[in-house]
N, C-alpha and C positions, 0 to 999 in steps of 0.2 A: 841548313843555314839560311836559305832564302826565306823560309817560313817566319823567321824571327826579324826580318827586315820590316821597317815601317811601311804601311800601305802606300805612302806617297813616294817611296824610293824609286830610283830610275829603273831598277830591275823589275819591280812589280808593275810599273807603268809600261815597260816594254812588253812584258808578258800579257797584260791586259790589251794592249794595242794589237796583238797578234790574234786575238780571239775572233771567231766568226760571229755574225749576228745571232746565229742559232745557239752558239755556246754562251753568249752574253745573256740571251733570253732564258736559257736553262739555269744559269747562275742566279739570275734575278728572282726566279721562282723558288729555287732551292737554297737561297742564301740563309745563313745562320749567323747573324751578327753577334749573338750571345757567345759564340765560340771564338770571336776575334779578339784583337788587342786594341784597346783605345787609350789614347793619351788623356791626361787630365783635362786638356783643352777640349777634346772631343766629348768628354763626359759633361763638361760645363755647357757646351753648345747644345747638347741633347736636353739638358735640364731647361735651358732657356726656351728651346723649341717646344717642349712639353708645356711649359707655363704659358707661353703665348697661345698655343692651341687651346688650353684650358680657359684662358681669358676670353678668347673668341667664342668658345662654346657657351660660357656663362653669359656673354653679351647676347647671343642668339636666344638663349633660354629665357632670359628675363623679358625679352621683347616679342616673344611669340605667345599669343594669348591662349591658343588651344594646346593643351598638354599633349594631345596625340600627335601634333605636328612638330614637337620639340625633337631636336637631334639627340642621338646617343652621345655620351661623353667621349672625348677623343681617347684613342689608345696611345699610351706612351711609346716613345721610340724604344725599340728593343736594344738592350745594352749587353755587353759582354758579362757573362757570369749570371745573368738573370733570365729565367725562362719566361716565355710569353704568358700573359694572364689567361687563366681558364675562363671560358664563357660561363656566365651565370645560368643555371638551369631555368627554363621557362615553366611557369605554372600552367599546367594543362587543365582542361575543364574537369576531368576525372579527379586530378589531384586537388583541385579547389573544392570539389564536392566532398571529398574524403576529409580534407582539413576542416571544412565547415561542420561536418558531422562530429569530428573529434572535439572541436571547440564547444559544441552544443551538448557535450556529455555523452556522446556515442561511445560504444565499446571499441577498444583498441584492437 
């Protein structure tokens, strides 16, 4: 029954207040917000936070002249029911050489 209470309920607050600093640190590293329950308001706040972060990133990107110094785009806030995005694979030197050969008509 407790698991279905809202996170801001007095019961959950009392349980959180009893945690030791070590337990809080462990929960912070192992947290899985995608398995939680969010209200519509929490979903909307996450959308606003994501869009503000994206606007900040866009502002930085257009004002930095060197492409190599531009920051990576921000990660969206993890939401219930959505898995974290997978990292895009990096193109290694070997893969780049192989791709170049294939584009130049090399045997597959």
